[in-house]
C-alpha positions, 0 to 999 in steps of 0.5 A: 824713216830712211834708217828704218828702211835700212834696218830692215834691209840689213836683217832681211838677209839674216831672216831669209837664211834662217837662224842657223847657230844664231840660237844654241846655246853652249856651254862647257866644263873643263872638268868634273870628278867623281870618287868611287871610295873603298873598291876593294881588291883581292890578294893576288897570286905570287905569278902574274896575274889580274883583277878587276872592279865593277861598279854601277854609275848611276846616270838617270838624275843627269837626264833631267838636266839635258834639254830634249830637242836638238842638243849635242852632248858629249863626255871627255874622260880625262883621267882615272887615279886609283889610290890605295887607302888600306893594305899598304899595297905596292902597286909598281908591279901593275903592268897595266891598268883600264878603266872600261865602260859597258853599255847595256847593248854591247857585246864588249866593253869600250875603253876609256883610259889605259895605264902602262907601267914605266920601264923603272916605275918606282915604288908606289900606291897610286896608278894615274892615266890621263887621255881624252875618252870622248862619249856621247852623253845622248847615249849614256843617258838612256840607260840608268847606269853604266856599267864601269870597270877597273882592271889591273894586271901585273905583278899585284899585291900579294895581301887584300887591299882597297883604294879610291877610284877617282874619275875625271871628265869634261862635259860640252852641250850645245842645244837649242835656245828655244827648246831649252825655253820651251 
């Protein structure tokens, strides 16, 4: 009997201060990648200019996988790669490229990642950027779809071309265990 009193006395402080972070589940993935294939870019003029391609990314399916209640979810956009697939474009003249996100209630887009050409950039058909743009996933899933825009500026290829755009992000989710069960 004495040992059951000891167990009760040891657990009593836990019960009186509340559960706090004891009943939360955390999950994190290092990297998830999504590729948008065959984005079309028009031919550029002989003068420096800019070109952009906007595409919609559906997020309504994600809503069902995130528990309701006391949940924190963060999406960390880690990288993008734009790789030419046709038109044999020379991309070393592109000085700057960015990936932006615009939500329905925003007037100006949020820059997620940005590429800047190195001073002695060799010939290339691929542009890449890395970073850690952090977004609140709870805000994003209120949207039916996300509007992502890839914009490039500088000396653009003189012929129309297509490319695959791969965006990689990490996901971190912290949810109340009881919200997940009940």
